[in-house]
C-alpha positions in Angstrom: 5.9 -13.2 -24.3 2.6 -15.0 -25.0 2.1 -17.1 -21.9 0.8 -15.1 -18.9 2.6 -15.2 -15.6 0.4 -16.8 -13.0 0.2 -15.2 -9.6 -1.1 -16.1 -6.1 -1.8 -13.1 -4.0 -1.5 -13.7 -0.2 -2.6 -11.2 2.5 -4.2 -9.3 -0.4 -6.0 -6.6 1.7 -7.9 -4.1 -0.4 -5.7 -5.0 -3.5 -3.1 -2.2 -3.6 -0.2 -4.6 -4.3 -2.4 -6.7 -6.7 -3.5 -3.7 -8.8 -0.2 -3.1 -10.7 0.0 -6.8 -11.7 -3.8 -7.0 -12.4 -3.7 -4.1 -14.9 -0.6 -5.5 -16.6 -1.8 -7.8 -19.4 1.3 -10.0 -19.0 0.1 -11.3 -15.6 -2.8 -13.5 -14.5 -3.8 -13.5 -10.8 -5.2 -17.0 -10.4 -6.4 -16.4 -6.8 -6.1 -14.2 -3.8 -6.4 -14.8 0.0 -7.5 -12.4 2.7 -9.1 -13.1 6.1 -10.9 -9.8 6.6 -14.4 -9.9 5.0 -14.6 -6.2 4.1 -11.2 -6.3 2.5 -12.3 -9.3 0.5 -15.4 -7.5 -0.7 -13.4 -4.5 -1.7 -10.9 -6.7 -3.5 -13.6 -8.5 -5.4 -15.4 -5.3 -6.4 -12.3 -4.1 -8.1 -10.9 -7.4 -9.3 -14.1 -9.2 -10.1 -12.6 -12.0 -12.1 -10.1 -13.2 -9.5 -11.2 -16.1 -7.2 -11.0 -14.8 -3.6 -10.5 -17.2 -0.6 -11.9 -15.4 2.4 -10.4 -17.8 4.9 -7.6 -17.9 7.5 -4.4 -18.5 5.6 -3.6 -21.6 7.6 -6.7 -23.2 5.9 -5.5 -22.1 2.4 -4.5 -25.1 0.4 -2.5 -24.1 -2.7 -2.8 -27.6 -4.2 -6.4 -26.7 -5.1 -5.0 -24.0 -7.3 -2.1 -26.0 -8.6 -4.2 -29.0 -9.6 -6.5 -26.7 -11.7 -3.4 -25.2 -13.4 -1.9 -28.6 -14.1 -4.9 -29.5 -16.1 -3.9 -26.7 -18.5 -0.2 -27.6 -18.2 0.5 -24.4 -16.2 2.0 -23.6 -12.9 2.1 -20.8 -10.4 5.0 -18.5 -11.4 4.9 -15.8 -8.8 3.6 -15.3 -5.2 3.1 -11.8 -3.9 2.0 -10.5 -0.5 3.2 -9.2 2.9 2.4 -11.1 6.1 2.0 -8.6 9.0 5.1 -8.8 11.0 4.4 -6.9 14.3 3.7 -10.1 16.1 7.0 -11.8 15.5 9.4 -8.9 16.3 11.1 -10.9 19.0 10.7 -14.4 17.7 14.3 -14.7 16.5 15.6 -18.1 15.5 12.3 -19.8 16.5 10.3 -18.1 13.8 9.1 -21.3 12.2 8.1 -22.8 15.6 6.9 -19.8 17.6 3.1 -19.0 17.4 3.9 -15.3 17.1 5.4 -16.0 13.7 2.4 -17.8 12.4 1.6 -15.4 9.5 5.2 -15.6 8.2 5.1 -19.3 8.7 2.1 -19.6 6.5 3.6 -17.4 3.7 6.8 -19.6 3.9 4.7 -22.8 3.9 2.9 -21.8 0.7 6.1 -20.6 -1.1 7.8 -23.9 -0.1 4.8 -25.9 -1.3 4.3 -24.1 -4.6 8.0 -23.2 -5.3 7.1 -20.4 -7.7 9.8 -19.0 -10.0 9.7 -15.8 -8.0 8.1 -14.2 -5.0 7.6 -10.7 -3.7 7.5 -10.2 0.1 6.6 -6.7 1.2 6.7 -5.3 4.8 7.2 -2.3 7.0 10.7 -0.8 7.2 10.8 -1.7 10.9 11.3 -5.3 9.8 15.0 -4.5 9.2 15.7 -3.5 12.8 13.7 -6.3 14.5 15.8 -8.6 16.7 18.7 -6.2 16.1 18.6 -7.0 12.3 18.8 -10.8 12.9 15.2 -11.4 11.8 15.6 -10.2 8.2 18.8 -12.3 8.0 16.9 -15.3 9.2 14.0 -14.8 6.7 16.5 -14.5 3.8 18.4 -17.6 4.9 15.2 -19.6 5.1 14.3 -18.7 1.5 17.8 -19.2 0.3 17.6 -22.8 1.7 14.7 -23.3 -0.7 17.0 -22.3 -3.6 16.0 -18.7 -4.1 18.4 -15.8 -4.8 17.1 -13.2 -2.4 17.4 -9.4 -2.6 15.8 -6.7 -0.5 15.6 -3.0 -0.6 13.7 -0.2 1.1 11.6 1.6 -1.5 10.0 5.0 -0.9 6.8 5.4 -2.9 7.7 9.1 -3.2 10.5 8.3 -5.6 8.1 6.6 -8.0 5.5 9.3 -8.5 3.4 8.8 -5.4 2.7 12.1 -3.5 3.4 10.5 -0.1 6.6 9.5 1.7 6.0 5.8 2.4 8.9 3.4 2.9 8.4 -0.3 2.5 10.8 -3.2 2.6 10.5 -5.2 -0.6 12.1 -8.6 -0.6 12.3 -10.5 -3.9 13.1 -14.2 -4.2 14.2 -15.5 -7.6 14.8 -19.0 -9.0 15.3 -17.9 -12.6 18.7 -17.5 -14.2 18.2 -13.8 -15.0 19.1 -11.3 -12.4 16.4 -9.2 -10.7 16.8 -5.5 -10.4 14.7 -3.2 -8.3 12.9 -0.4 -10.3 14.9 2.8 -10.7 13.4 5.9 -9.1 11.6 8.3 -11.4 11.2 11.3 -9.1 13.6 13.2 -6.8 14.1 16.6 -5.3 17.8 16.5 -6.0 18.4 18.4 -9.2 21.6 16.4 -9.9 19.5 13.3 -10.4 17.8 14.7 -13.5 14.5 13.2 -12.4 11.0 14.6 -12.1 10.2 16.5 -8.9 8.5 14.7 -6.1 4.8 15.2 -6.2 3.1 17.3 -3.5 -0.2 17.0 -1.7 -1.6 19.8 -3.9 -0.5 17.8 -7.0 -2.7 15.0 -5.6 -5.9 16.7 -4.4 -6.2 20.2 -5.8 -9.1 19.2 -8.1 -11.2 18.0 -5.1 -13.7 20.4 -3.5 -13.2 22.2 -0.2 -15.2 20.8 2.7 -16.2 22.1 6.1 -17.1 20.1 9.1 -19.2 16.9 8.4 -19.7 17.8 4.7 -19.9 15.7 1.5 -19.3 16.4 -2.1 -19.8 14.1 -5.2 -18.6 16.6 -7.8 -15.0 17.6 -8.7 -14.2 21.2 -8.2 -12.3 21.5 -11.5 -10.8 19.6 -14.4 -7.6 17.7 -13.7 -4.7 20.1 -13.1 -1.9 17.6 -13.9 -1.0 14.2 -15.2 -1.4 12.5 -11.8 -5.0 13.7 -11.3 -5.8 12.8 -14.9 -4.4 9.3 -14.4 -6.5 8.7 -11.2 -9.6 10.2 -12.7 -9.7 7.9 -15.8 -13.2 6.4 -16.1 -14.5 8.4 -13.1 -17.2 11.0 -13.5 -18.5 11.0 -9.9 -16.5 11.7 -6.8 -17.0 9.2 -4.0 -15.7 8.8 -0.4 -15.2 12.6 -0.2 -16.9 13.1 3.2 -15.3 15.0 6.1 -15.8 13.7 9.7 -17.7 15.6 12.3 -15.6 17.3 14.9 -16.4 19.5 18.0 -16.1 23.3 18.0 -12.9 23.3 20.1 -11.2 21.0 17.7 -12.4 23.0 14.7 -11.1 26.2 16.3 -7.7 24.6 16.7 -7.6 23.4 13.1 -8.6 26.8 11.8 -5.8 28.4 13.7 -3.1 26.0 12.4 -0.9 27.5 9.6 0.2 25.4 6.6 2.3 22.5 8.0 1.6 23.8 11.5 1.6 22.2 14.9 -0.3 23.1 18.2 2.8 25.0 19.2 2.0 27.5 16.4 -1.4 28.5 17.9 -2.5 30.3 21.0 -2.1 28.3 24.2 -5.8 28.3 25.0 -6.5 26.4 21.8 -3.9 23.7 22.3 -5.1 20.2 23.2 -4.4 19.0 26.7 -2.6 15.9 25.5 -1.0 14.5 22.4 2.3 13.7 20.8 4.8 15.8 18.8 3.2 14.8 15.4 -0.5 14.9 16.4 -3.0 17.7 15.7 -0.8 18.8 12.9 -1.5 20.2 9.4 0.0 18.7 6.3 1.8 21.0 3.8 0.1 22.1 0.6 3.2 22.2 -1.5 5.1 19.3 0.0 4.5 15.5 -0.2 2.3 14.0 2.4 3.8 12.2 5.3 3.0 8.5 5.7 -0.8 7.9 5.7 -2.0 5.6 8.5 -5.4 4.0 9.2 -6.2 6.9 11.4 -6.0 9.6 8.7 -9.5 11.0 9.6 -8.6 11.5 13.3 -6.9 14.8 14.0 -5.2 13.4 17.2 -3.4 10.9 15.0 -0.2 11.4 13.1 -0.1 14.5 10.9 -3.4 14.3 8.8 -5.1 17.6 8.9 -5.9 19.2 5.5 -3.5 22.0 4.7 -6.2 24.5 4.1 -9.6 23.3 5.4 -10.2 22.9 9.2 -10.6 19.1 9.0 -8.7 15.9 8.7 -8.4 14.1 5.3 -11.3 12.4 3.6 -11.1 8.8 2.5 -10.9 9.9 -1.1 -8.0 12.3 -0.4 -6.2 9.5 1.5 -6.9 7.1 -1.4 -5.4 9.7 -3.8 -2.2 9.8 -1.7 -2.1 6.0 -1.9 -2.5 6.4 -5.7 -5.8 4.4 -5.9 -7.8 5.5 -8.9 -11.0 7.4 -8.2 -13.2 4.6 -9.5 -11.8 2.2 -6.9 -14.6 1.1 -4.7 -14.1 0.5 -0.9 -16.6 -1.6 1.0 -17.5 -1.5 4.7 -17.8 1.0 7.6 -15.9 4.2 7.7 -13.4 2.6 10.1 -13.0 -0.4 7.8 -12.4 1.7 4.7 -9.8 3.8 6.5 -8.0 0.7 7.5 -8.0 -0.7 4.0 -6.7 2.6 2.5 -4.1 3.3 5.3 -2.6 -0.2 5.2 -2.4 -0.6 1.5 0.7 -0.7 -0.8 0.4 2.4 -3.1 -0.9 1.3 -6.4 1.7 3.1 -8.5 4.5 1.4 -6.6 2.9 -1.9 -7.4 2.9 -1.0 -11.1 6.7 -0.4 -11.0 7.2 -3.7 -9.1 5.2 -5.5 -11.8 7.3 -4.0 -14.6 10.5 -4.9 -12.8 9.4 -8.5 -12.2 8.3 -8.8 -15.9 11.7 -8.0 -17.1 13.1 -11.1 -15.4 10.5 -13.4 -17.0 11.1 -11.8 -20.4 14.8 -12.4 -20.1 14.1 -16.1 -19.7 12.4 -16.5 -23.1 
């Protein structure tokens, strides 16, 4: 198709969900909105031609965008984004009135105002169990009242060639005649599926240099070992964000003693931390996919995030690799801010699959 599909990106973050659409020549992101300044700067660094509204979403007026498009006889065809949902877990039937649901309310307001042909709403898997499953039913019914056919599915990035188990609820609204179908998995560990094997942590980072405590490297340790590394290293000659945090001697001793995939229960009692949860102070596995990356991936006392070989937690670049960000992706802000941007992102490769699946619907409408 010749005409590009115009997109508004809401709650854009660092741009993980945008990226797959941005790199697909069939789409045109007309603007993005994000309230966090560092995230906006990161987004703009990597999507320099997209107008970014660094404002509270309640102040975002889509008519500004629509009026500009109307001058060119165009409309907004697609809205993408995922309003954080933790605050409205108990809102129930009052979601459009309760202040705790304000971020969903704003997403809904903009969809209702713009009435794009399709929308993509992504969120955490926990959304399905909130209010005993009634919340997701209510959200779907609200969009159906606007005339959308709504489908949702839990997608695990692992099944699409991302070396990390990361489940997200993807809800798609569609006003077009053609049916929407979620992308089919490309990877599996079930031989009967006849798909490629799930990628492992070593598949993701084995070309990155080893680091000790509080060390930095700007050079790759080898040429790419596989297709995944090659894909993420395109147009990147210098390694960035590969700096290990500084930890105290006791913590380093604990991390050195941990075996591959190990927990504090695998080391001598005198090395074990005095507190922590079952999944804290734990090593990742070298030859298994990473568990879900969080914003605290550089903190050993957080969920499993210790490097499988080195006595240290993950670097920002290693975490970005596990989120399938290309190595030339620039992150702006403090260390804490960068970690938040990486840990909260939608994996880039998953966004590529979503873009392709959305495109099929628009192509069917020729």
